[in-house]
Legacy VTK file of the C-alpha trace (Angstrom):
# vtk DataFile Version 3.0
C-alpha trace
ASCII
DATASET POLYDATA
POINTS 202 float
-61.796 -34.733 1.286
-60.141 -33.155 -1.913
-60.885 -29.676 -0.490
-59.250 -30.494 2.959
-56.238 -32.108 1.241
-55.848 -29.105 -1.000
-55.931 -26.756 1.944
-53.435 -28.911 3.832
-51.192 -28.805 0.679
-51.335 -24.935 0.303
-50.654 -24.508 4.042
-47.600 -26.803 3.743
-46.319 -25.023 0.683
-46.826 -21.631 2.424
-44.681 -22.901 5.388
-42.039 -24.522 3.144
-41.719 -21.197 1.081
-41.286 -19.092 4.274
-38.815 -21.629 5.708
-36.860 -21.652 2.449
-36.766 -17.581 2.451
-39.407 -17.060 -0.334
-42.287 -14.638 0.096
-44.819 -17.084 -1.304
-45.163 -20.700 -2.906
-45.028 -19.269 -6.505
-41.517 -17.941 -5.938
-40.476 -21.234 -4.497
-41.924 -23.195 -7.241
-40.203 -21.004 -9.934
-36.891 -21.380 -8.150
-37.173 -25.142 -8.027
-38.344 -25.430 -11.559
-35.464 -23.175 -12.833
-33.119 -25.586 -11.177
-34.866 -28.516 -12.507
-34.803 -27.035 -16.085
-31.128 -26.302 -15.762
-30.353 -29.818 -14.859
-32.552 -31.169 -17.689
-30.686 -29.041 -20.310
-27.400 -30.203 -18.833
-28.469 -33.826 -19.085
-30.428 -33.570 -22.405
-27.604 -34.527 -24.844
-28.061 -35.064 -28.509
-28.809 -38.735 -29.158
-27.223 -40.358 -32.200
-28.334 -43.800 -33.519
-26.359 -44.188 -36.833
-27.882 -41.755 -39.369
-30.516 -40.534 -36.795
-30.117 -37.701 -34.495
-32.507 -36.756 -31.717
-32.434 -33.827 -29.401
-34.359 -31.536 -27.143
-35.117 -27.969 -28.457
-36.890 -24.901 -27.036
-38.320 -22.389 -29.420
-38.516 -18.636 -29.267
-41.863 -18.873 -27.346
-40.418 -21.108 -24.686
-42.087 -24.312 -25.834
-40.017 -27.471 -25.886
-40.060 -30.224 -28.351
-38.144 -33.270 -29.526
-36.420 -32.783 -32.951
-35.337 -35.840 -34.977
-33.181 -35.880 -38.113
-32.065 -38.653 -40.415
-29.268 -38.129 -42.965
-29.897 -34.199 -42.248
-33.640 -34.366 -42.994
-36.141 -33.647 -40.449
-38.534 -36.445 -39.407
-42.063 -36.023 -38.437
-41.592 -38.530 -35.542
-39.065 -40.682 -33.831
-38.520 -43.994 -35.701
-40.620 -46.753 -34.114
-37.532 -48.942 -33.339
-35.968 -46.216 -31.397
-39.005 -45.142 -29.202
-38.248 -47.647 -26.528
-34.539 -46.952 -26.207
-33.853 -45.861 -22.576
-32.241 -42.619 -23.435
-35.080 -41.762 -25.776
-37.629 -42.494 -23.170
-35.633 -40.298 -20.861
-35.536 -37.449 -23.329
-39.378 -37.751 -23.845
-39.824 -37.448 -20.032
-37.538 -34.312 -19.980
-39.704 -32.806 -22.868
-42.963 -33.490 -20.875
-41.515 -31.734 -17.878
-40.509 -28.689 -19.741
-43.843 -28.562 -21.577
-45.683 -28.702 -18.250
-43.433 -26.016 -16.936
-44.396 -23.697 -19.915
-48.065 -24.052 -19.238
-47.748 -23.398 -15.465
-45.369 -20.516 -15.863
-47.365 -18.908 -18.557
-50.443 -18.877 -16.313
-48.331 -17.704 -13.393
-47.050 -14.831 -15.191
-50.543 -13.749 -16.349
-51.850 -14.085 -12.819
-48.944 -11.956 -11.578
-49.926 -9.263 -13.989
-53.626 -9.392 -13.131
-52.876 -9.448 -9.345
-50.218 -6.777 -9.435
-47.517 -9.040 -7.846
-44.283 -7.412 -7.444
-40.881 -9.106 -8.138
-37.382 -8.224 -6.967
-34.681 -7.315 -9.387
-32.982 -10.575 -8.338
-35.955 -12.603 -9.082
-36.342 -11.086 -12.525
-32.707 -11.633 -13.517
-32.966 -15.321 -12.201
-36.041 -15.883 -14.347
-34.222 -14.598 -17.341
-31.864 -17.478 -17.045
-34.675 -19.900 -17.122
-34.723 -21.560 -20.612
-38.692 -21.798 -20.610
-39.430 -18.489 -18.836
-36.961 -16.263 -20.638
-38.579 -16.388 -24.130
-41.860 -15.387 -22.469
-40.640 -12.887 -20.083
-38.503 -11.004 -22.627
-41.688 -10.098 -24.673
-43.605 -8.772 -21.768
-43.587 -5.199 -20.880
-42.723 -4.575 -17.277
-42.891 -1.475 -15.036
-40.988 -0.029 -12.198
-41.682 2.974 -10.062
-40.354 5.240 -12.765
-40.016 3.295 -15.958
-41.681 1.044 -18.476
-39.969 -1.331 -20.982
-38.593 -4.802 -21.662
-36.405 -6.583 -19.385
-32.967 -7.909 -20.425
-29.841 -9.015 -18.513
-28.370 -5.588 -19.185
-31.201 -3.567 -17.809
-34.599 -2.222 -19.008
-35.063 -1.411 -22.508
-37.531 1.330 -23.641
-39.440 1.703 -26.925
-36.376 3.619 -28.282
-34.085 0.778 -27.348
-32.478 2.919 -24.697
-31.113 0.795 -21.704
-31.372 1.899 -18.151
-30.596 0.278 -14.843
-33.399 -2.106 -13.617
-34.834 -0.764 -10.354
-35.216 -3.084 -7.428
-38.954 -3.720 -7.603
-40.639 -4.747 -10.867
-44.166 -5.557 -11.966
-45.467 -7.076 -15.179
-47.332 -4.182 -16.725
-51.077 -4.304 -17.063
-52.656 -2.829 -19.927
-54.005 0.015 -17.841
-50.368 0.754 -16.886
-49.356 0.965 -20.551
-52.297 3.176 -21.351
-51.582 5.637 -18.380
-47.961 5.823 -19.474
-48.999 7.571 -22.749
-46.981 5.200 -24.702
-49.594 2.593 -25.744
-49.354 3.269 -29.453
-45.499 3.455 -29.462
-45.131 0.001 -27.741
-47.935 -1.494 -30.023
-45.879 -0.300 -33.032
-42.658 -1.568 -31.547
-44.064 -5.102 -30.995
-45.541 -5.108 -34.515
-42.219 -3.990 -36.123
-40.094 -6.465 -34.152
-42.679 -9.168 -34.812
-42.867 -9.921 -30.948
-45.360 -12.508 -30.011
-46.473 -12.358 -26.242
-47.359 -15.343 -24.290
-50.660 -13.508 -23.332
-52.275 -10.271 -24.282
-51.177 -7.114 -22.257
LINES 1 203
202 0 1 2 3 4 5 6 7 8 9 10 11 12 13 14 15 16 17 18 19 20 21 22 23 24 25 26 27 28 29 30 31 32 33 34 35 36 37 38 39 40 41 42 43 44 45 46 47 48 49 50 51 52 53 54 55 56 57 58 59 60 61 62 63 64 65 66 67 68 69 70 71 72 73 74 75 76 77 78 79 80 81 82 83 84 85 86 87 88 89 90 91 92 93 94 95 96 97 98 99 100 101 102 103 104 105 106 107 108 109 110 111 112 113 114 115 116 117 118 119 120 121 122 123 124 125 126 127 128 129 130 131 132 133 134 135 136 137 138 139 140 141 142 143 144 145 146 147 148 149 150 151 152 153 154 155 156 157 158 159 160 161 162 163 164 165 166 167 168 169 170 171 172 173 174 175 176 177 178 179 180 181 182 183 184 185 186 187 188 189 190 191 192 193 194 195 196 197 198 199 200 201
């Protein structure tokens, strides 16, 4: 029964993705999650209860967490008397959603690298506006037909920090792509010098 329901769900997602104009369900999922993340960040306002401040934060790896301060000092947890406040419960739900997005997206990006899935320039630029995906994507090497580098909103940045226009088709570079480019050592050194932490190994 689980297998048949899973198959039915995959078929439904394929049909929904095509109807919505996406090449596959993964693209549809990312687009919907990007919209959801944007709404969350717009709604997730800083909460103030007297001397206590509670807010949602996304770190440089793309992981979200709830930060709590009292009189300017960081607390290890939300005070017990505030945990059942409606706005706090909502903020915790937002945090859970974003953390789940991080886990799913990290795996999807790694699968895209392994499977050699291609992205359009528009898709990459859209992902760079996602608060959870952007910190992961910016630390991954990507390749185009003629170039290798890191993606930014301004274009593709190479190992010498030179920017060039991003081509229309982009792949997340596999370790074999980096090796074949002849720039393995240079990019390895670049990542080390700039203290770049990748979401998964390339």
